[in-house]
N, CA, C and O atoms as a printed pandas DataFrame, in Angstrom:
     atom_number atom_name residue_name chain_id  residue_number  x_coord  y_coord  z_coord
0              1         N          MET        A               1   -1.355    3.750   -5.998
1              2        CA          MET        A               1   -2.691    4.167   -6.361
2              3         C          MET        A               1   -3.630    2.962   -6.224
3              4         O          MET        A               1   -3.333    1.881   -6.734
4              5         N          ARG        A               2   -4.733    3.144   -5.552
5              6        CA          ARG        A               2   -5.684    2.047   -5.361
6              7         C          ARG        A               2   -6.585    1.915   -6.590
7              8         O          ARG        A               2   -7.192    2.886   -7.041
8              9         N          GLU        A               3   -6.657    0.697   -7.117
9             10        CA          GLU        A               3   -7.509    0.414   -8.271
10            11         C          GLU        A               3   -8.940    0.233   -7.772
11            12         O          GLU        A               3   -9.215   -0.647   -6.956
12            13         N          GLU        A               4   -9.832    1.056   -8.260
13            14        CA          GLU        A               4  -11.182    1.114   -7.716
14            15         C          GLU        A               4  -11.936   -0.202   -7.826
15            16         O          GLU        A               4  -12.578   -0.615   -6.860
16            17         N          GLU        A               5  -11.879   -0.870   -8.966
17            18        CA          GLU        A               5  -12.701   -2.075   -9.142
18            19         C          GLU        A               5  -12.170   -3.311   -8.419
19            20         O          GLU        A               5  -12.949   -4.209   -8.100
20            21         N          THR        A               6  -10.857   -3.382   -8.150
21            22        CA          THR        A               6  -10.292   -4.566   -7.493
22            23         C          THR        A               6   -9.770   -4.280   -6.091
23            24         O          THR        A               6   -9.527   -5.210   -5.322
24            25         N          ASN        A               7   -9.596   -3.018   -5.752
25            26        CA          ASN        A               7   -9.013   -2.586   -4.482
26            27         C          ASN        A               7   -7.516   -2.903   -4.390
27            28         O          ASN        A               7   -6.927   -2.786   -3.315
28            29         N          ASP        A               8   -6.896   -3.304   -5.506
29            30        CA          ASP        A               8   -5.461   -3.573   -5.543
30            31         C          ASP        A               8   -4.690   -2.267   -5.466
31            32         O          ASP        A               8   -5.154   -1.231   -5.944
32            33         N          LEU        A               9   -3.502   -2.324   -4.856
33            34        CA          LEU        A               9   -2.611   -1.169   -4.848
34            35         C          LEU        A               9   -1.653   -1.308   -6.019
35            36         O          LEU        A               9   -0.981   -2.331   -6.148
36            37         N          VAL        A              10   -1.582   -0.307   -6.863
37            38        CA          VAL        A              10   -0.744   -0.327   -8.054
38            39         C          VAL        A              10    0.349    0.726   -7.880
39            40         O          VAL        A              10    0.066    1.891   -7.599
40            41         N          GLY        A              11    1.606    0.296   -8.051
41            42        CA          GLY        A              11    2.720    1.210   -7.850
42            43         C          GLY        A              11    3.610    1.339   -9.069
43            44         O          GLY        A              11    4.644    2.004   -9.006
44            45         N          TYR        A              12    3.233    0.719  -10.177
45            46        CA          TYR        A              12    4.048    0.788  -11.395
46            47         C          TYR        A              12    3.135    1.026  -12.581
47            48         O          TYR        A              12    2.083    0.398  -12.705
48            49         N          PHE        A              13    3.542    1.931  -13.448
49            50        CA          PHE        A              13    2.699    2.283  -14.579
50            51         C          PHE        A              13    3.482    2.279  -15.887
51            52         O          PHE        A              13    3.059    2.898  -16.863
52            53         N          GLY        A              14    4.632    1.581  -15.917
53            54        CA          GLY        A              14    5.456    1.530  -17.108
54            55         C          GLY        A              14    4.996    0.477  -18.099
55            56         O          GLY        A              14    3.966   -0.167  -17.901
56            57         N          ASN        A              15    5.766    0.306  -19.167
57            58        CA          ASN        A              15    5.416   -0.632  -20.233
58            59         C          ASN        A              15    6.005   -2.027  -20.029
59            60         O          ASN        A              15    5.544   -2.981  -20.655
60            61         N          ASP        A              16    7.019   -2.165  -19.161
61            62        CA          ASP        A              16    7.663   -3.462  -18.940
62            63         C          ASP        A              16    6.768   -4.314  -18.048
63            64         O          ASP        A              16    6.571   -3.990  -16.877
64            65         N          LEU        A              17    6.224   -5.402  -18.593
65            66        CA          LEU        A              17    5.312   -6.258  -17.848
66            67         C          LEU        A              17    6.035   -7.226  -16.927
67            68         O          LEU        A              17    5.388   -7.960  -16.180
68            69         N          GLY        A              18    7.378   -7.243  -16.963
69            70        CA          GLY        A              18    8.139   -8.121  -16.081
70            71         C          GLY        A              18    8.319   -9.505  -16.662
71            72         O          GLY        A              18    7.969   -9.760  -17.814
72            73         N          ASP        A              19    8.865  -10.390  -15.862
73            74        CA          ASP        A              19    9.125  -11.766  -16.271
74            75         C          ASP        A              19    8.156  -12.689  -15.549
75            76         O          ASP        A              19    8.126  -12.706  -14.318
76            77         N          PRO        A              20    7.362  -13.457  -16.288
77            78        CA          PRO        A              20    6.400  -14.341  -15.633
78            79         C          PRO        A              20    7.090  -15.508  -14.922
79            80         O          PRO        A              20    8.099  -16.034  -15.392
80            81         N          VAL        A              21    6.537  -15.888  -13.811
81            82        CA          VAL        A              21    6.963  -17.087  -13.093
82            83         C          VAL        A              21    5.774  -18.045  -13.184
83            84         O          VAL        A              21    4.830  -17.955  -12.399
84            85         N          LEU        A              22    5.832  -18.948  -14.137
85            86        CA          LEU        A              22    4.732  -19.870  -14.374
86            87         C          LEU        A              22    4.981  -21.151  -13.588
87            88         O          LEU        A              22    5.946  -21.867  -13.853
88            89         N          VAL        A              23    4.122  -21.435  -12.633
89            90        CA          VAL        A              23    4.287  -22.598  -11.772
90            91         C          VAL        A              23    2.956  -23.337  -11.660
91            92         O          VAL        A              23    1.892  -22.741  -11.828
92            93         N          PRO        A              24    3.020  -24.636  -11.376
93            94        CA          PRO        A              24    1.773  -25.392  -11.213
94            95         C          PRO        A              24    0.982  -24.938   -9.991
95            96         O          PRO        A              24    1.541  -24.354   -9.062
96            97         N          ALA        A              25   -0.291  -25.203   -9.999
97            98        CA          ALA        A              25   -1.145  -24.898   -8.854
98            99         C          ALA        A              25   -0.563  -25.554   -7.607
99           100         O          ALA        A              25   -0.081  -26.685   -7.662
100          101         N          GLY        A              26   -0.607  -24.846   -6.494
101          102        CA          GLY        A              26   -0.076  -25.365   -5.240
102          103         C          GLY        A              26    1.370  -24.981   -5.002
103          104         O          GLY        A              26    1.906  -25.240   -3.924
104          105         N          SER        A              27    2.019  -24.363   -5.996
105          106        CA          SER        A              27    3.413  -23.951   -5.846
106          107         C          SER        A              27    3.509  -22.696   -4.993
107          108         O          SER        A              27    2.515  -22.008   -4.760
108          109         N          ILE        A              28    4.723  -22.410   -4.532
109          110        CA          ILE        A              28    4.973  -21.207   -3.744
110          111         C          ILE        A              28    6.009  -20.366   -4.464
111          112         O          ILE        A              28    7.057  -20.880   -4.856
112          113         N          ALA        A              29    5.737  -19.092   -4.643
113          114        CA          ALA        A              29    6.700  -18.138   -5.195
114          115         C          ALA        A              29    7.141  -17.242   -4.044
115          116         O          ALA        A              29    6.303  -16.655   -3.361
116          117         N          CYS        A              30    8.457  -17.132   -3.822
117          118        CA          CYS        A              30    8.990  -16.335   -2.713
118          119         C          CYS        A              30    9.710  -15.116   -3.252
119          120         O          CYS        A              30   10.520  -15.223   -4.173
120          121         N          PHE        A              31    9.418  -13.960   -2.682
121          122        CA          PHE        A              31   10.078  -12.732   -3.080
122          123         C          PHE        A              31    9.870  -11.695   -1.997
123          124         O          PHE        A              31    8.992  -11.839   -1.146
124          125         N          SER        A              32   10.669  -10.666   -2.030
125          126        CA          SER        A              32   10.531   -9.574   -1.078
126          127         C          SER        A              32    9.244   -8.806   -1.349
127          128         O          SER        A              32    8.861   -8.603   -2.501
128          129         N          SER        A              33    8.588   -8.386   -0.288
129          130        CA          SER        A              33    7.367   -7.598   -0.465
130          131         C          SER        A              33    7.662   -6.216   -1.035
131          132         O          SER        A              33    6.742   -5.505   -1.440
132          133         N          THR        A              34    8.943   -5.828   -1.070
133          134        CA          THR        A              34    9.287   -4.529   -1.661
134          135         C          THR        A              34    9.519   -4.637   -3.162
135          136         O          THR        A              34    9.718   -3.623   -3.831
136          137         N          ALA        A              35    9.494   -5.862   -3.702
137          138        CA          ALA        A              35    9.659   -6.049   -5.153
138          139         C          ALA        A              35    8.297   -5.873   -5.826
139          140         O          ALA        A              35    7.302   -6.453   -5.392
140          141         N          PHE        A              36    8.263   -5.075   -6.878
141          142        CA          PHE        A              36    7.010   -4.960   -7.616
142          143         C          PHE        A              36    6.644   -6.332   -8.156
143          144         O          PHE        A              36    7.492   -7.025   -8.719
144          145         N          HIS        A              37    5.402   -6.726   -7.993
145          146        CA          HIS        A              37    4.944   -8.022   -8.462
146          147         C          HIS        A              37    3.465   -7.925   -8.824
147          148         O          HIS        A              37    2.771   -6.969   -8.478
148          149         N          ARG        A              38    3.027   -8.934   -9.519
149          150        CA          ARG        A              38    1.616   -8.966   -9.886
150          151         C          ARG        A              38    1.223  -10.409  -10.134
151          152         O          ARG        A              38    2.076  -11.296  -10.178
152          153         N          SER        A              39   -0.049  -10.635  -10.293
153          154        CA          SER        A              39   -0.530  -11.961  -10.641
154          155         C          SER        A              39   -1.693  -11.800  -11.604
155          156         O          SER        A              39   -2.285  -10.728  -11.725
156          157         N          GLY        A              40   -1.998  -12.877  -12.272
157          158        CA          GLY        A              40   -3.147  -12.868  -13.168
158          159         C          GLY        A              40   -4.411  -13.170  -12.392
159          160         O          GLY        A              40   -4.364  -13.438  -11.192
160          161         N          PRO        A              41   -5.522  -13.126  -13.069
161          162        CA          PRO        A              41   -6.785  -13.394  -12.383
162          163         C          PRO        A              41   -6.870  -14.858  -11.945
163          164         O          PRO        A              41   -6.334  -15.745  -12.608
164          165         N          ASN        A              42   -7.533  -15.093  -10.850
165          166        CA          ASN        A              42   -7.804  -16.455  -10.394
166          167         C          ASN        A              42   -8.998  -16.959  -11.195
167          168         O          ASN        A              42  -10.114  -16.476  -11.010
168          169         N          THR        A              43   -8.778  -17.914  -12.072
169          170        CA          THR        A              43   -9.846  -18.411  -12.948
170          171         C          THR        A              43  -10.489  -19.681  -12.392
171          172         O          THR        A              43  -11.265  -20.337  -13.086
172          173         N          THR        A              44  -10.167  -20.030  -11.140
173          174        CA          THR        A              44  -10.774  -21.208  -10.525
174          175         C          THR        A              44  -11.858  -20.769   -9.555
175          176         O          THR        A              44  -12.053  -19.578   -9.312
176          177         N          ASP        A              45  -12.557  -21.752   -9.005
177          178        CA          ASP        A              45  -13.573  -21.447   -7.995
178          179         C          ASP        A              45  -13.004  -21.596   -6.589
179          180         O          ASP        A              45  -13.755  -21.591   -5.614
180          181         N          ARG        A              46  -11.662  -21.733   -6.475
181          182        CA          ARG        A              46  -11.003  -21.901   -5.185
182          183         C          ARG        A              46  -10.265  -20.624   -4.802
183          184         O          ARG        A              46   -9.810  -19.869   -5.660
184          185         N          MET        A              47  -10.155  -20.397   -3.477
185          186        CA          MET        A              47   -9.459  -19.223   -2.983
186          187         C          MET        A              47   -7.953  -19.377   -3.181
187          188         O          MET        A              47   -7.434  -20.493   -3.137
188          189         N          ARG        A              48   -7.259  -18.282   -3.397
189          190        CA          ARG        A              48   -5.802  -18.280   -3.378
190          191         C          ARG        A              48   -5.357  -18.157   -1.935
191          192         O          ARG        A              48   -6.032  -17.538   -1.113
192          193         N          ARG        A              49   -4.213  -18.754   -1.637
193          194        CA          ARG        A              49   -3.670  -18.655   -0.288
194          195         C          ARG        A              49   -2.385  -17.860   -0.317
195          196         O          ARG        A              49   -1.708  -17.773   -1.341
196          197         N          VAL        A              50   -2.059  -17.280    0.831
197          198        CA          VAL        A              50   -0.815  -16.532    0.956
198          199         C          VAL        A              50   -0.174  -16.904    2.292
199          200         O          VAL        A              50   -0.861  -17.093    3.296
200          201         N          TYR        A              51    1.138  -17.004    2.283
201          202        CA          TYR        A              51    1.907  -17.168    3.515
202          203         C          TYR        A              51    2.804  -15.951    3.591
203          204         O          TYR        A              51    3.656  -15.746    2.727
204          205         N          LEU        A              52    2.619  -15.156    4.608
205          206        CA          LEU        A              52    3.350  -13.907    4.724
206          207         C          LEU        A              52    4.249  -13.962    5.947
207          208         O          LEU        A              52    3.774  -13.959    7.083
208          209         N          ALA        A              53    5.546  -14.013    5.706
209          210        CA          ALA        A              53    6.511  -13.992    6.809
210          211         C          ALA        A              53    7.014  -12.564    6.974
211          212         O          ALA        A              53    7.389  -11.917    5.996
212          213         N          GLN        A              54    7.023  -12.079    8.194
213          214        CA          GLN        A              54    7.517  -10.733    8.471
214          215         C          GLN        A              54    8.575  -10.802    9.556
215          216         O          GLN        A              54    8.524  -11.664   10.434
216          217         N          TYR        A              55    9.524   -9.898    9.490
217          218        CA          TYR        A              55   10.601   -9.847   10.468
218          219         C          TYR        A              55   10.662   -8.453   11.071
219          220         O          TYR        A              55   10.392   -7.456   10.401
220          221         N          SER        A              56   11.021   -8.403   12.342
221          222        CA          SER        A              56   11.116   -7.133   13.040
222          223         C          SER        A              56   12.333   -7.177   13.959
223          224         O          SER        A              56   12.614   -8.206   14.573
224          225         N          SER        A              57   13.049   -6.069   14.053
225          226        CA          SER        A              57   14.199   -6.014   14.950
226          227         C          SER        A              57   13.761   -5.935   16.419
227          228         O          SER        A              57   14.564   -6.190   17.316
228          229         N          GLU        A              58   12.523   -5.590   16.662
229          230        CA          GLU        A              58   11.968   -5.520   18.015
230          231         C          GLU        A              58   10.812   -6.509   18.110
231          232         O          GLU        A              58   10.164   -6.792   17.102
232          233         N          PRO        A              59   10.539   -7.038   19.300
233          234        CA          PRO        A              59    9.399   -7.953   19.442
234          235         C          PRO        A              59    8.088   -7.271   19.049
235          236         O          PRO        A              59    7.874   -6.097   19.350
236          237         N          ILE        A              60    7.231   -8.005   18.386
237          238        CA          ILE        A              60    5.889   -7.525   18.049
238          239         C          ILE        A              60    4.957   -8.153   19.068
239          240         O          ILE        A              60    4.662   -9.346   19.006
240          241         N          LEU        A              61    4.496   -7.338   20.006
241          242        CA          LEU        A              61    3.747   -7.850   21.144
242          243         C          LEU        A              61    2.248   -7.654   20.988
243          244         O          LEU        A              61    1.789   -6.855   20.172
244          245         N          ASN        A              62    1.494   -8.405   21.791
245          246        CA          ASN        A              62    0.041   -8.269   21.790
246          247         C          ASN        A              62   -0.355   -6.886   22.307
247          248         O          ASN        A              62    0.499   -6.085   22.687
248          249         N          GLU        A              63   -1.646   -6.620   22.316
249          250        CA          GLU        A              63   -2.143   -5.287   22.658
250          251         C          GLU        A              63   -1.736   -4.833   24.060
251          252         O          GLU        A              63   -1.564   -3.636   24.292
252          253         N          VAL        A              64   -1.580   -5.770   24.995
253          254        CA          VAL        A              64   -1.225   -5.388   26.367
254          255         C          VAL        A              64    0.273   -5.509   26.625
255          256         O          VAL        A              64    0.736   -5.208   27.725
256          257         N          GLY        A              65    1.035   -5.946   25.624
257          258        CA          GLY        A              65    2.484   -5.978   25.726
258          259         C          GLY        A              65    3.060   -7.095   26.570
259          260         O          GLY        A              65    4.178   -6.983   27.072
260          261         N          THR        A              66    2.305   -8.175   26.731
261          262        CA          THR        A              66    2.755   -9.248   27.612
262          263         C          THR        A              66    3.252  -10.498   26.887
263          264         O          THR        A              66    3.874  -11.359   27.509
264          265         N          ALA        A              67    2.992  -10.610   25.599
265          266        CA          ALA        A              67    3.371  -11.829   24.864
266          267         C          ALA        A              67    3.481  -11.499   23.381
267          268         O          ALA        A              67    2.964  -10.477   22.930
268          269         N          PRO        A              68    4.156  -12.363   22.620
269          270        CA          PRO        A              68    4.225  -12.130   21.165
270          271         C          PRO        A              68    2.825  -12.085   20.558
271          272         O          PRO        A              68    1.925  -12.804   20.992
272          273         N          ARG        A              69    2.655  -11.238   19.557
273          274        CA          ARG        A              69    1.376  -11.077   18.877
274          275         C          ARG        A              69    1.111  -12.271   17.970
275          276         O          ARG        A              69    2.002  -12.705   17.239
276          277         N          HIS        A              70   -0.067  -12.788   18.008
277          278        CA          HIS        A              70   -0.562  -13.868   17.144
278          279         C          HIS        A              70    0.413  -15.038   17.093
279          280         O          HIS        A              70    0.680  -15.657   18.123
280          281         N          LEU        A              71    0.938  -15.347   15.944
281          282        CA          LEU        A              71    1.802  -16.520   15.770
282          283         C          LEU        A              71    3.276  -16.152   15.740
283          284         O          LEU        A              71    4.078  -16.894   15.174
284          285         N          ALA        A              72    3.652  -15.033   16.329
285          286        CA          ALA        A              72    5.041  -14.578   16.303
286          287         C          ALA        A              72    5.946  -15.601   16.981
287          288         O          ALA        A              72    5.609  -16.148   18.031
288          289         N          GLU        A              73    7.087  -15.846   16.371
289          290        CA          GLU        A              73    8.096  -16.758   16.919
290          291         C          GLU        A              73    9.388  -15.981   17.077
291          292         O          GLU        A              73    9.919  -15.488   16.082
292          293         N          PRO        A              74    9.922  -15.850   18.297
293          294        CA          PRO        A              74   11.167  -15.112   18.463
294          295         C          PRO        A              74   12.344  -15.836   17.812
295          296         O          PRO        A              74   12.470  -17.054   17.934
296          297         N          LEU        A              75   13.206  -15.086   17.120
297          298        CA          LEU        A              75   14.434  -15.637   16.548
298          299         C          LEU        A              75   15.600  -15.437   17.508
299          300         O          LEU        A              75   16.486  -16.284   17.612
300          301         N          LEU        A              76   15.586  -14.311   18.203
301          302        CA          LEU        A              76   16.639  -14.001   19.176
302          303         C          LEU        A              76   15.998  -13.653   20.506
303          304         O          LEU        A              76   14.947  -13.015   20.552
304          305         N          VAL        A              77   16.631  -14.072   21.579
305          306        CA          VAL        A              77   16.216  -13.688   22.929
306          307         C          VAL        A              77   17.465  -13.206   23.632
307          308         O          VAL        A              77   18.412  -13.973   23.808
308          309         N          GLY        A              78   17.485  -11.949   24.036
309          310        CA          GLY        A              78   18.673  -11.385   24.673
310          311         C          GLY        A              78   19.889  -11.419   23.774
311          312         O          GLY        A              78   21.014  -11.568   24.252
312          313         N          GLY        A              79   19.672  -11.281   22.460
313          314        CA          GLY        A              79   20.779  -11.290   21.506
314          315         C          GLY        A              79   21.264  -12.673   21.118
315          316         O          GLY        A              79   22.149  -12.805   20.272
316          317         N          GLU        A              80   20.696  -13.706   21.725
317          318        CA          GLU        A              80   21.083  -15.088   21.435
318          319         C          GLU        A              80   19.967  -15.788   20.664
319          320         O          GLU        A              80   18.792  -15.449   20.807
320          321         N          ARG        A              81   20.343  -16.755   19.859
321          322        CA          ARG        A              81   19.367  -17.509   19.075
322          323         C          ARG        A              81   18.358  -18.195   20.011
323          324         O          ARG        A              81   18.747  -18.867   20.966
324          325         N          ALA        A              82   17.076  -18.020   19.731
325          326        CA          ALA        A              82   16.019  -18.605   20.567
326          327         C          ALA        A              82   16.008  -20.120   20.405
327          328         O          ALA        A              82   16.257  -20.637   19.316
328          329         N          GLN        A              83   15.724  -20.813   21.473
329          330        CA          GLN        A              83   15.593  -22.273   21.435
330          331         C          GLN        A              83   14.172  -22.611   21.026
331          332         O          GLN        A              83   13.215  -21.994   21.493
332          333         N          SER        A              84   14.045  -23.599   20.149
333          334        CA          SER        A              84   12.693  -23.971   19.709
334          335         C          SER        A              84   12.167  -25.168   20.459
335          336         O          SER        A              84   11.045  -25.609   20.210
């Protein structure tokens, strides 16, 4: 359900607030995007950053199908580990 005032997508409406992961500013918390998660409000005047890694069993190609899309890095080529 989309929250009107924040545009956040909310998928849990139970009473269990979960377990907080309290880390210093600049830290990275890693978890599956399928895990329910939340964060508190950003009380600073700085933007929050996100690093989103995605994996696909098939290449994710550009609009014309000639090269990897954006910053995609192949892990396998022809079933073999890609050389970096």
